[in-house]
C-alpha positions as CSV (number, residue, x, y, z in Angstrom):
1,M,104.0,84.5,110.6
2,T,103.0,83.1,114.1
3,H,102.8,79.5,115.0
4,N,99.0,79.6,115.2
5,Q,98.8,81.2,111.7
6,K,100.9,78.4,110.3
7,K,98.7,75.8,111.9
8,Y,95.6,77.6,110.6
9,N,97.0,77.6,107.0
10,T,97.9,73.9,107.2
11,L,94.4,73.1,108.5
12,I,92.8,75.0,105.6
13,I,94.9,73.3,103.0
14,C,94.2,69.8,104.6
15,L,90.4,70.6,104.4
16,F,90.9,71.6,100.7
17,F,92.5,68.2,100.0
18,I,89.6,66.4,101.7
19,S,87.0,68.5,99.9
20,L,88.7,68.0,96.5
21,S,88.8,64.2,97.1
22,L,85.1,64.1,97.9
23,I,84.3,66.0,94.8
24,L,86.5,64.2,92.3
25,Y,85.7,60.7,93.5
26,N,82.0,61.2,94.5
27,K,80.8,58.6,92.0
28,L,83.0,56.0,93.6
29,L,82.3,56.9,97.2
30,F,78.6,57.5,97.3
31,T,77.3,54.2,96.0
32,N,76.3,50.8,97.2
33,E,78.0,49.0,94.4
34,V,81.4,47.2,94.6
35,M,84.2,48.5,92.4
36,N,84.6,46.8,89.0
37,A,88.2,45.9,89.7
38,K,89.8,42.5,89.0
39,D,91.5,41.9,92.4
40,I,88.5,43.1,94.3
41,L,85.9,40.9,92.4
42,A,88.1,37.8,92.3
43,D,89.8,38.1,95.7
44,H,89.4,40.8,98.4
45,Y,85.6,41.2,98.3
46,Y,85.0,37.6,99.6
47,G,87.5,37.9,102.4
48,R,86.2,41.3,103.5
49,N,82.6,40.2,103.3
50,G,83.4,37.2,105.5
51,F,85.1,39.4,108.0
52,H,82.3,41.9,108.0
53,Q,79.7,39.2,108.8
54,Y,81.5,37.1,111.3
55,Y,84.0,39.6,112.8
56,V,86.9,37.2,113.1
57,P,90.4,37.5,111.6
58,F,90.8,36.3,108.1
59,S,93.3,33.6,109.2
60,Q,90.5,31.6,110.8
61,F,89.3,31.0,107.3
62,L,92.4,28.9,106.6
63,W,91.3,28.1,103.0
64,S,88.9,29.9,100.8
65,N,87.2,28.1,98.0
66,V,85.8,31.3,96.4
67,K,88.9,33.5,96.3
68,L,91.0,33.1,93.2
69,L,89.5,29.6,92.7
70,G,90.9,28.5,96.1
71,T,93.7,30.2,98.1
72,D,95.4,30.1,101.5
73,E,94.1,32.8,103.8
74,S,96.5,32.5,106.7
75,H,98.9,35.2,105.5
76,T,96.3,37.9,105.8
77,Y,95.9,37.6,109.6
78,F,98.0,40.7,110.5
79,T,96.4,42.8,107.8
80,S,92.9,42.1,109.2
81,I,93.8,43.4,112.6
82,L,95.5,46.7,111.7
83,P,93.5,49.6,113.3
84,D,92.9,51.6,110.1
85,M,92.0,48.3,108.3
86,L,89.5,47.4,111.0
87,F,87.7,50.8,110.4
88,F,87.1,50.0,106.8
89,L,86.2,46.4,107.5
90,K,83.6,47.0,110.2
91,V,82.4,50.6,110.1
92,L,81.7,50.9,106.4
93,P,79.5,48.6,104.2
94,V,81.6,46.0,102.3
95,A,80.8,47.2,98.7
96,P,81.9,50.9,99.0
97,S,84.6,50.3,101.6
98,F,87.3,49.6,99.0
99,A,86.7,52.9,97.2
100,W,86.6,54.8,100.5
101,Q,89.9,53.2,101.6
102,M,91.7,54.0,98.4
103,V,90.4,57.6,98.2
104,T,91.2,58.2,101.9
105,F,94.8,57.1,101.5
106,L,95.3,59.0,98.2
107,C,94.1,62.1,100.1
108,L,96.4,61.3,103.1
109,G,99.3,60.8,100.7
110,G,98.7,64.3,99.3
111,I,98.6,65.8,102.8
112,F,101.7,63.9,103.9
113,M,103.5,65.2,100.7
114,Y,102.4,68.7,101.6
115,L,103.9,68.4,105.1
116,Y,107.1,66.9,103.8
117,C,107.6,69.8,101.3
118,R,106.9,72.4,104.0
119,L,109.6,70.7,106.1
120,L,112.0,71.1,103.1
121,G,111.3,74.8,103.1
122,L,108.9,75.1,100.1
123,S,106.2,77.8,100.2
124,Y,102.6,77.0,101.2
125,F,101.5,77.2,97.5
126,G,104.4,75.1,96.2
127,S,103.8,72.5,98.9
128,M,100.1,72.4,98.1
129,I,100.8,71.9,94.4
130,A,103.3,69.1,95.2
131,G,100.7,67.4,97.4
132,L,98.0,67.7,94.6
133,F,100.3,66.2,92.0
134,F,101.1,63.4,94.4
135,M,97.5,62.8,95.3
136,M,96.3,62.8,91.7
137,S,99.4,61.0,90.2
138,S,98.1,58.8,87.3
139,E,100.3,56.0,88.4
140,A,98.8,55.8,91.9
141,V,95.2,56.6,90.9
142,T,95.1,53.9,88.1
143,Y,95.8,51.3,90.7
144,M,92.1,51.6,91.5
145,N,91.6,50.0,88.0
146,A,92.9,46.6,89.2
147,G,91.8,47.0,92.9
148,H,95.4,47.3,94.2
149,Y,94.5,49.2,97.3
150,T,97.5,48.0,99.2
151,K,99.8,49.6,96.6
152,I,98.0,52.9,97.1
153,I,98.4,52.5,100.9
154,F,102.2,52.0,100.6
155,I,102.5,54.9,98.2
156,S,100.6,57.2,100.5
157,Y,102.7,56.4,103.6
158,M,106.0,57.1,101.7
159,P,106.1,60.9,102.1
160,L,105.2,60.5,105.8
161,I,108.2,58.2,106.3
162,L,110.4,60.7,104.4
163,Y,109.0,63.5,106.6
164,F,110.2,61.9,109.8
165,I,113.5,60.9,108.4
166,E,114.2,64.4,107.2
167,K,113.0,65.8,110.5
168,G,115.4,63.5,112.2
169,F,118.3,64.8,110.1
170,Q,117.3,68.4,110.7
171,E,116.7,68.1,114.4
172,K,119.3,65.4,115.0
173,K,117.0,63.6,117.4
174,L,116.5,59.8,117.7
175,F,112.8,60.1,118.2
176,N,112.0,60.9,114.6
177,F,114.0,57.9,113.3
178,L,112.1,55.7,115.7
179,I,108.8,56.9,114.3
180,S,110.1,56.3,110.7
181,G,111.1,52.7,111.6
182,A,107.8,52.1,113.3
183,I,105.9,53.3,110.2
184,L,107.9,51.0,108.0
185,G,107.3,48.1,110.3
186,Y,103.6,48.9,110.5
187,I,103.0,49.1,106.7
188,F,104.8,45.7,106.2
189,F,101.6,44.1,107.5
190,Y,99.7,45.3,104.5
191,K,101.5,42.5,102.8
192,H,102.8,43.9,99.6
193,E,106.4,43.0,99.7
194,Q,107.2,44.4,96.2
195,M,106.1,48.0,97.2
196,L,107.9,47.6,100.6
197,F,111.1,46.6,98.7
198,Y,111.0,49.8,96.6
199,I,110.2,52.0,99.6
200,C,113.1,50.5,101.6
201,L,115.4,51.2,98.6
202,L,114.2,54.8,98.6
203,V,114.8,55.1,102.4
204,A,118.3,53.7,102.0
205,Y,119.3,56.0,99.1
206,Y,117.8,59.0,100.9
207,T,119.6,58.3,104.1
208,I,123.0,57.8,102.3
209,F,122.7,61.0,100.4
210,R,121.6,63.0,103.4
211,L,124.5,61.7,105.4
212,Y,126.8,62.7,102.6
213,Y,125.5,66.2,102.3
214,I,125.5,66.7,106.0
215,Y,129.2,65.7,106.1
216,K,129.9,68.2,103.3
217,E,128.0,71.1,104.9
218,E,128.7,70.8,108.6
219,P,131.3,73.4,109.5
220,S,132.8,71.5,112.5
221,D,132.6,68.1,114.2
222,K,131.2,66.7,111.0
223,F,132.4,63.2,111.5
224,K,130.9,63.1,115.0
225,I,127.6,64.4,113.8
226,V,127.5,62.0,110.8
227,K,128.4,59.1,113.0
228,K,125.6,59.9,115.4
229,L,123.1,60.2,112.6
230,F,124.4,56.9,111.1
231,W,123.6,55.1,114.3
232,F,120.2,56.7,114.5
233,S,119.5,55.4,110.9
234,F,120.8,51.9,112.0
235,I,118.4,51.9,114.9
236,M,115.6,52.9,112.6
237,T,116.4,49.9,110.5
238,M,116.4,47.6,113.5
239,I,113.1,49.0,114.7
240,F,111.6,48.1,111.3
241,F,113.0,44.5,111.4
242,A,111.9,44.1,115.0
243,I,108.3,45.1,114.3
244,S,107.9,43.2,111.1
245,A,109.9,40.1,112.1
246,C,106.8,38.0,113.1
247,G,105.5,38.4,109.6
248,L,108.7,38.9,107.6
249,L,110.5,35.7,108.7
250,P,107.6,33.3,107.8
251,T,107.1,35.1,104.5
252,L,110.8,34.8,103.7
253,N,110.7,31.1,104.6
254,W,107.7,30.5,102.4
255,G,109.2,32.5,99.5
256,L,112.5,30.7,99.5
257,K,111.1,27.2,99.8
258,H,107.6,27.0,98.5
259,S,106.7,29.9,96.3
260,E,106.6,29.5,92.5
261,R,109.0,32.5,92.4
262,S,111.6,30.8,94.5
263,G,115.1,29.7,93.5
264,G,115.8,28.2,90.1
265,V,113.6,30.4,87.9
266,A,115.0,32.8,85.3
267,Y,115.3,36.5,86.0
268,D,112.7,37.5,83.4
269,F,110.2,35.1,84.9
270,A,110.9,36.3,88.4
271,I,110.2,39.9,87.6
272,S,107.2,39.3,85.4
273,W,104.7,39.1,88.2
274,S,104.3,42.4,89.9
275,M,106.2,45.7,90.1
276,P,109.2,44.9,87.8
277,P,111.8,47.6,87.4
278,E,110.4,48.7,84.0
279,E,107.2,49.7,85.7
280,L,108.9,52.8,87.1
281,F,108.6,54.3,83.6
282,G,104.8,54.5,84.3
283,Y,105.5,57.5,86.5
284,L,106.9,59.4,83.5
285,F,104.7,57.9,80.7
286,P,101.2,57.0,82.1
287,K,99.5,54.1,80.3
288,I,102.8,53.2,78.5
289,F,102.0,49.5,79.2
290,G,98.3,50.0,78.7
291,L,95.4,49.5,81.1
292,S,95.3,46.2,83.0
293,V,91.6,45.7,83.1
294,P,88.9,47.1,80.7
295,N,85.4,47.7,82.0
296,M,83.4,44.7,81.1
297,L,80.3,46.8,80.6
298,D,82.0,49.4,78.4
299,P,85.4,48.2,77.0
300,G,86.3,51.8,76.2
301,K,86.5,52.7,79.9
302,I,88.4,51.4,82.8
């Protein structure tokens, strides 16, 4: 198969993912109503509406009296100026923008997973199925129920990060590791530290195992190759810290000194807020912990 044929097949599959997303989520997308989701109605809608009207970063509203009965807005400055976030903030109407953002990233996550599986050597059909399963994962899709669009964004970027890391290990080029570190640093500014924590754990484990298997499989100069790839991985980590430092250090300082989750609390209390380890079982047993928010108009639906 020629290179042009491969590009054509990939384009067709990407168009299939986009078309399927528009069909499956048409009721969410083509409406002027805001999503009936807890975090959107109590929090994000007010900040996004203010940004949409006045076109200033959220941080200029240092305190909001309407969001969550009063909350500090300064931490959302970087999120409000991300290029893809600006598109959803300014181009689309406020009410449907949340649905469009979540569906867009679910679709992108499926496409990224497809590309990652192709890089691993799976067939077009197998990669497409993997992408579909990822895009329609009940764990990811049901985050819409509570309005956790930043969790969906983090999940969607995950296979793209793995794609460039794997490409770096295969091609043994620093450029791919730099791209992975840049993406990790970029998504930090979506400000969901719990999801970033799990993604960083995944990247660490993936890197360690790939280095181990490369060491086992290389016929010659294995130590030299592994040493080179180790330093590439280290540079990737430093790129992540360098990009995210202007947001990570203030967040760390606040979390250690001022947050209600800071030192002195019990372990059970500390993990009871968001994304505790037990929540991983939700990938295997959807709804094992129930639905977070029932529909106030019809309690039988989310």
